[in-house]
C-alpha positions in Angstrom: 1.1 19.6 -0.9 2.5 16.0 -0.8 5.8 17.2 0.6 3.9 19.2 3.4 1.8 16.1 4.3 4.8 13.8 4.4 6.8 16.3 6.4 4.2 17.0 9.1 3.7 20.6 7.9 0.2 22.1 7.4 -1.4 21.2 4.1 -2.3 24.9 3.5 1.4 25.7 3.7 2.1 23.3 0.9 -0.7 24.6 -1.3 0.3 28.3 -0.8 4.0 27.4 -1.4 3.0 25.6 -4.6 0.9 28.5 -5.9 3.6 31.1 -5.2 6.3 28.9 -6.6 4.4 28.4 -9.8 3.7 32.1 -10.3 7.3 33.1 -9.6 8.9 30.3 -11.6 6.5 30.9 -14.5 7.4 34.6 -14.6 11.2 34.0 -14.4 11.4 30.8 -16.4 14.2 30.6 -18.9 12.3 28.2 -21.2 8.6 27.2 -21.7 9.2 23.6 -20.7 11.1 24.3 -17.4 10.1 22.0 -14.5 9.1 24.0 -11.4 7.8 21.3 -9.1 9.8 20.0 -6.0 11.9 16.8 -6.3 10.7 13.8 -4.2 14.0 13.9 -2.3 13.0 17.2 -0.9 10.6 15.3 1.4 13.4 13.9 3.5 15.1 17.2 3.8 12.0 19.1 4.8 11.0 16.4 7.3 14.3 16.5 9.0 14.2 20.3 9.3 10.7 20.3 10.7 11.5 17.5 13.1 14.8 19.0 14.4 14.3 22.7 14.1 10.5 23.1 14.1 8.1 24.5 11.5 8.9 28.3 12.2 12.6 27.7 11.3 11.6 26.0 8.0 10.6 29.4 6.6 14.1 30.8 7.4 15.8 27.8 5.8 13.7 28.2 2.6 14.5 31.9 2.5 18.2 31.4 2.8 18.1 28.6 0.2 16.2 30.8 -2.2 18.8 33.6 -1.8 21.6 31.1 -2.4 19.9 29.8 -5.6 19.5 33.4 -6.8 23.2 34.1 -6.2 24.1 30.8 -8.0 22.0 31.9 -11.0 23.5 35.4 -11.1 27.1 34.1 -11.1 26.2 31.2 -13.4 27.4 28.5 -11.1 25.1 25.8 -12.5 27.6 24.7 -15.1 29.9 23.6 -12.3 27.6 20.7 -11.5 28.3 19.1 -14.9 31.5 17.9 -13.3 29.6 15.7 -10.9 29.5 12.1 -11.9 26.1 10.7 -12.8 26.9 7.8 -10.5 26.9 10.2 -7.6 23.5 11.6 -8.5 22.0 8.1 -9.0 23.5 6.9 -5.7 22.0 9.9 -3.9 18.6 9.4 -5.3 18.7 5.7 -4.5 19.6 6.5 -0.9 16.7 8.9 -0.6 14.4 6.4 -2.1 15.6 3.7 0.4 15.0 6.1 3.3 11.5 6.9 2.1 10.8 3.1 1.7 12.0 2.4 5.2 9.8 5.1 6.6 6.6 4.4 4.6 6.8 0.7 5.2 5.7 1.3 8.8 2.9 3.6 7.6 1.7 0.8 5.4 1.4 -1.5 8.4 -0.6 1.2 10.3 2.3 2.3 12.5 4.3 5.4 13.0 8.0 5.5 11.7 10.0 5.1 14.9 12.9 7.4 14.1 15.8 7.9 11.7 16.4 6.0 8.6 18.6 3.4 10.3 16.0 2.9 13.1 13.2 2.6 10.6 15.1 -0.1 8.7 16.0 -1.9 11.9 12.4 -2.0 13.1 10.8 -3.3 9.9 11.0 -7.0 11.1 9.3 -5.9 14.3 6.6 -4.1 12.4 5.9 -7.2 10.2 5.8 -9.4 13.3 3.4 -7.1 15.0 1.1 -6.9 12.0 1.0 -10.7 11.5 0.9 -11.7 15.2 -2.7 -12.2 16.6 -3.5 -9.8 19.5 -3.0 -11.2 22.9 -5.3 -10.2 25.8 -3.9 -9.8 29.2 -5.6 -11.9 31.9 -8.6 -12.5 29.7 -9.5 -8.8 29.6 -12.3 -8.2 27.0 -11.7 -6.3 23.9 -13.8 -3.5 25.4 -10.9 -2.7 27.8 -8.4 -2.4 25.0 -10.8 -0.3 23.0 -11.3 2.0 26.0 -7.5 2.3 26.5 -7.1 3.2 22.8 -9.9 5.7 23.0 -8.4 7.4 26.1 -5.0 7.5 24.5 -6.5 9.3 21.6 -8.2 11.8 23.9 -5.0 12.4 25.9 -3.0 13.0 22.7 -5.6 15.5 21.5 -5.8 17.3 24.9 -2.0 17.5 25.0 -1.9 19.0 21.5 -4.5 21.7 22.6 -2.4 22.4 25.8 0.7 22.6 23.7 -0.9 25.3 21.6 -1.8 27.3 24.7 1.8 27.0 25.9 3.1 28.2 22.5 0.9 31.3 22.7 2.1 32.0 26.2 5.7 31.6 25.2 5.4 34.0 22.3 4.2 36.7 24.7 7.0 38.0 27.0 4.3 39.6 29.2 2.4 36.4 30.0 1.3 36.7 33.7 2.6 34.3 36.3 -1.0 33.1 36.9 -1.2 31.8 33.4 2.0 29.9 33.7 0.8 28.4 37.0 -2.4 27.4 35.4 -0.6 25.7 32.5 1.8 23.9 34.9 -1.2 22.6 36.9 -2.9 21.5 33.8 0.2 19.7 32.7 0.5 17.9 36.0 -3.1 16.9 35.8 -2.3 15.3 32.4 0.6 13.4 34.0 -1.8 12.1 36.7 -4.3 10.9 34.2 -1.6 9.3 32.1 -0.1 7.5 35.2 -3.5 6.2 36.4 -4.5 4.8 33.0 -4.2 0.9 33.3 -3.0 -1.2 30.4 -5.1 -4.0 28.9 -2.5 -4.8 26.2 0.4 -7.2 26.1 3.1 -8.2 23.6 6.3 -6.8 22.3 4.9 -3.8 20.4 2.6 -2.9 23.4 5.7 -3.1 25.7 7.4 -0.5 23.5 4.2 1.6 23.7 4.3 1.4 27.5 7.9 2.5 27.5 7.0 5.4 25.4 4.2 6.2 27.8 6.6 6.2 30.8 9.0 8.5 28.9 6.1 10.8 28.0 5.3 11.1 31.7 8.9 12.1 32.5 8.9 14.6 29.7 5.6 16.1 30.8 6.9 16.4 34.3 9.9 18.3 32.9 7.5 20.6 31.0 5.7 21.5 34.3 9.0 22.2 36.0 10.2 24.3 33.1 7.0 26.3 33.2 7.5 27.1 36.9 11.1 28.2 36.0 9.8 30.2 32.9 12.5 28.4 30.9 11.0 28.7 27.4 13.7 26.7 25.6 13.3 23.8 28.0 9.5 24.0 27.7 9.8 23.8 23.9 12.2 20.8 23.9 10.3 18.8 26.5 6.9 19.4 24.8 8.3 18.2 21.5 9.8 15.1 23.1 6.5 14.4 25.0 4.5 14.8 21.8 6.7 12.2 20.0 6.5 9.8 22.9 2.7 10.2 23.2 2.4 9.5 19.5 4.5 6.4 19.7 2.4 5.2 22.7 -0.9 5.8 20.8 0.3 4.1 17.7 1.7 1.2 19.7 -1.7 0.4 21.1 -3.2 0.0 17.6 -3.3 -3.5 16.2 -4.9 -4.9 13.1 -6.4 -7.8 15.0 -8.0 -5.4 17.5 -9.4 -3.4 14.7 -10.9 -6.5 13.1 -12.4 -7.7 16.3 -14.0 -4.4 17.1 -15.3 -3.9 13.6 
């Protein structure tokens, strides 16, 4: 379950996987003290698969991995790994731990990890500065304006997630009528209009990054609408994923500990 939560997969998927894995491992275990739980390093691998290939492809990757492990067991290839130096194993685990630390450091400061391990590490000073710097208010705008902007960003992210689900259902059906695609494209353009018309009551370095993410999200959503008109399902999927990432960064960038404290 912990791997599922950290990887962005449904919690139910983690629970079901753990139950099935426990039953299968228990039935096929070679000794009564065999460890069947996942290693912590698996979190990084699963996260990258979900982020780059999507959740549906994770099932295929797990299936192929399981088959390879079964073949390795049949041909007794496990003893080959005794030739691997312990220093290599320790170095690998240390590297995985370092990546997890760089990612979760941002979560600790109520922010979303900005990207890959190198990017997460590079942005740590910015995250610390953002958390310790008092919130600035543009042109004396009251906290209510900033609260309203944060609330609207939350609503937009939720509405886009709902629209993305509808698009996914339409993409899975080859016989989706043109009228449905037209309706979805118009809904997506309406989202672009609302996003473009939303004024900003924030300022500062982190908020500037949030506005850049917002502008990129607008570009991605426009690309989604164009792909819908062309019925290009691959372009729709890629643009939707990019837009979701940018909207998430925009929403997270609007959050600030000082604002939370001032608003109670």
